[in-house]
C-alpha positions in Angstrom: 0.0 -0.3 0.3 1.3 3.7 -0.7 0.3 6.8 0.6 -2.8 8.7 0.3 -2.7 12.2 -0.8 -5.6 14.4 -0.3 -5.1 17.6 -3.2 -6.9 20.6 -2.2 -6.9 23.2 -4.5 -8.4 27.3 -4.6 -7.9 29.6 -7.3 -7.1 32.7 -5.0 -5.6 33.3 -2.0 -8.6 35.0 -0.5 -11.1 31.8 -1.2 -11.2 29.3 2.0 -9.7 25.9 1.0 -10.3 24.3 4.3 -14.2 22.8 3.6 -11.9 20.9 0.7 -9.8 19.6 3.8 -11.8 18.4 6.1 -14.0 16.5 3.8 -10.9 14.5 2.7 -10.0 13.7 6.0 -13.5 12.9 7.2 -13.2 10.2 4.4 -9.1 9.4 4.7 -8.4 10.2 8.3 -4.4 9.6 7.0 -4.5 11.2 4.3 -1.2 13.8 3.6 -2.7 17.0 2.5 -1.2 19.0 -0.5 -2.8 22.6 -1.3 -2.4 25.4 -3.2 -3.8 28.5 -4.6 -3.7 28.4 -8.2 -6.2 28.4 -11.3 -7.9 24.4 -12.1 -7.1 25.4 -15.9 -3.7 24.8 -16.3 -1.8 21.7 -14.7 1.4 23.1 -14.4 1.2 24.2 -10.5 3.5 23.9 -8.4 2.3 21.6 -5.7 0.8 19.6 -8.3 4.0 18.9 -9.8 5.7 18.4 -6.7 2.9 15.5 -5.5 3.5 14.0 -8.6 6.8 13.6 -7.9 6.3 11.8 -4.8 3.5 9.3 -6.6 4.5 5.5 -6.7 2.7 2.6 -8.1 0.2 2.2 -5.1 -0.3 5.6 -4.3 -3.7 7.6 -3.7 -4.8 10.5 -4.4 -8.2 12.0 -3.1 -10.2 14.9 -4.5 -13.2 16.8 -3.1 -14.1 16.8 -6.5 -13.1 16.7 -10.2 -13.2 20.4 -10.5 -10.1 20.5 -7.8 -8.1 18.0 -10.4 -8.8 20.1 -13.6 -11.0 22.3 -14.9 -9.5 21.9 -18.9 -11.5 18.6 -20.0 -8.5 17.7 -22.3 -5.5 17.6 -19.8 -7.8 16.9 -17.2 -8.6 13.5 -19.2 -4.8 12.9 -20.0 -3.5 12.9 -16.7 -6.1 10.8 -15.2 -4.8 7.8 -17.6 -1.2 8.6 -17.4 -1.9 8.2 -13.5 -3.7 5.0 -13.7 -0.9 3.4 -15.7 1.3 4.4 -13.5 -0.5 2.2 -10.9 -2.1 5.4 -8.7 -5.6 5.3 -7.3 -7.6 8.5 -8.1 -10.8 9.1 -5.8 -13.6 11.5 -6.3 -15.6 12.5 -3.3 -18.1 14.1 -5.0 -18.0 12.0 -8.5 -17.4 8.6 -7.3 -18.4 6.9 -10.4 -15.2 8.3 -11.9 -13.5 6.7 -9.3 -10.4 5.1 -10.8 -11.2 2.0 -9.4 -14.5 1.9 -10.9 -13.4 2.8 -14.0 -11.1 -0.2 -13.6 -14.1 -2.2 -12.7 -15.7 -1.7 -15.8 -12.8 -3.2 -17.8 -13.9 -6.2 -16.8 -16.1 -8.4 -18.9 -19.7 -8.0 -17.1 -21.4 -10.7 -19.1 -18.5 -14.0 -19.2 -18.3 -15.4 -22.3 -19.2 -18.8 -23.1 -17.6 -20.1 -26.3 -21.4 -20.0 -28.5 -22.2 -17.7 -31.4 -23.6 -15.3 -28.8 -19.8 -14.3 -27.6 -19.7 -11.5 -30.2 -22.9 -10.2 -29.0 -21.5 -10.5 -25.2 -18.3 -8.7 -26.4 -19.8 -6.1 -28.2 -22.2 -5.5 -25.0 -18.6 -5.6 -22.8 -17.2 -3.2 -25.1 -20.1 -1.0 -24.5 -19.9 -0.9 -20.9 -16.3 0.2 -21.4 -16.8 3.2 -23.5 -19.6 4.1 -21.3 -17.3 4.1 -18.4 -14.4 6.5 -20.4 -17.6 8.6 -21.9 -18.6 9.6 -18.0 -15.1 10.2 -17.1 -15.0 12.9 -20.0 -18.1 14.4 -18.8 -17.3 14.7 -15.7 -13.6 16.9 -16.9 -16.3 18.8 -19.5 -18.6 19.7 -16.7 -15.7 21.3 -14.7 -14.5 22.9 -17.6 -17.7 24.3 -18.4 -18.3 25.7 -15.1 -15.3 27.7 -15.5 -16.3 28.9 -19.0 -19.6 30.0 -17.5 -18.2 32.0 -15.3 -15.9 33.9 -17.2 -19.0 34.5 -19.6 -20.9 35.8 -16.9 -18.6 38.3 -15.6 -18.0 39.4 -19.3 -21.6 39.8 -19.6 -21.6 41.5 -16.1 -19.1 43.8 -17.1 -20.7 44.8 -20.2 -23.8 45.5 -18.3 -22.6 47.9 -16.1 -20.8 49.5 -18.9 -24.3 50.1 -20.3 -25.5 51.7 -17.1 -22.9 54.2 -17.0 -20.1 52.3 -14.8 -16.4 52.6 -16.0 -14.8 49.0 -15.4 -10.8 48.3 -15.4 -8.6 51.3 -13.1 -5.3 52.5 -14.9 -2.9 52.3 -12.1 -3.0 55.3 -10.2 -6.5 56.2 -11.5 -9.8 55.9 -9.1 -13.2 54.3 -10.4 -15.4 56.9 -11.8 -19.0 55.9 -12.1 -21.7 57.9 -14.0 -23.9 58.7 -10.7 -20.1 59.9 -8.7 -19.8 62.4 -11.5 -23.6 64.0 -11.6 -23.6 63.9 -7.4 -20.5 65.8 -7.9 -21.8 68.2 -10.5 -24.9 68.7 -8.0 -22.5 69.0 -5.0 -20.4 71.3 -6.8 -23.3 73.6 -8.0 -25.9 74.3 -5.4 -23.2 73.3 -2.1 -23.0 76.6 -0.3 -19.3 75.8 0.2 -18.9 76.0 -3.5 -21.0 77.9 -5.7 -24.8 77.5 -4.3 -26.2 78.1 -1.1 -27.5 74.6 -0.1 -26.7 73.0 3.5 -25.5 69.8 3.5 -28.5 67.6 4.2 -30.2 69.4 1.2 -27.2 68.6 -1.1 -27.4 65.3 0.4 -31.2 64.7 -0.4 -30.5 66.3 -4.1 -27.6 64.2 -4.9 -29.5 60.7 -3.3 -26.2 59.8 -2.0 -25.4 58.7 1.5 -23.4 60.9 4.0 -19.9 59.1 3.7 -20.2 59.4 -0.2 -21.6 63.1 0.1 -18.4 64.1 2.5 -15.8 62.0 0.2 -16.8 63.9 -3.0 -16.4 67.0 -1.4 -12.5 66.1 -0.4 -12.3 65.0 -4.3 -14.2 68.5 -5.2 -11.7 71.0 -3.3 -9.2 69.0 -4.3 -10.0 69.3 -8.1 -10.6 73.2 -7.5 -6.9 73.5 -6.0 -5.8 71.8 -9.1 -7.6 73.9 -11.2 -6.3 77.0 -9.7 -2.7 76.1 -9.4 -2.1 73.6 -12.2 1.6 73.4 -10.9 0.5 71.4 -7.8 -0.6 68.6 -9.9 2.8 67.7 -10.7 4.7 68.6 -7.7 5.9 66.1 -5.1 7.2 66.6 -1.6 
């Protein structure tokens, strides 16, 4: 028997990895946990590569789900069968139907040959079950890839919708995010506030601009800074 490893992966360090680790430990208390924050769309990952270098025939790798192994279907399937040929056991807690042991069991003839004319039919049925097992593995990896593709598409669509609403997406280094709402609010504050060109109080200006107290005073500070730049443009390029 080889070592049992649990592989946990998150895409960004801001995500939580503890759930994956606890799920693996609950099923395999002796598992040696390997974890990293890296995209699942690439198989060339530092901790994953280190783990693969430790694997020997009889080793077992446990994943919380197939998406933790790979979100690239072609690469994931390729590595799956490479490890299988190496004698490594693969376990997927959320997709046990593609565990390597389940696949290997499907490689054995489900229907024993009898030495009769019916054997050709039985061979076809047995081959069908083998192809079905391979197809199940591919579908699992394709679904993991589809999830990340769908996420990217939703993000793209969300950004486009935000742009249509007047929100500027994407920042140039050193520049603040500007929205249509903030520009309109600042225009009203500068025009109507008694601190600038108008006669309205802070409360009246907040109501007119339809913004909260924190945003209002933040915008006032930015307006004062802008007025100074307009009045003394040489200050903008000066450094202390």
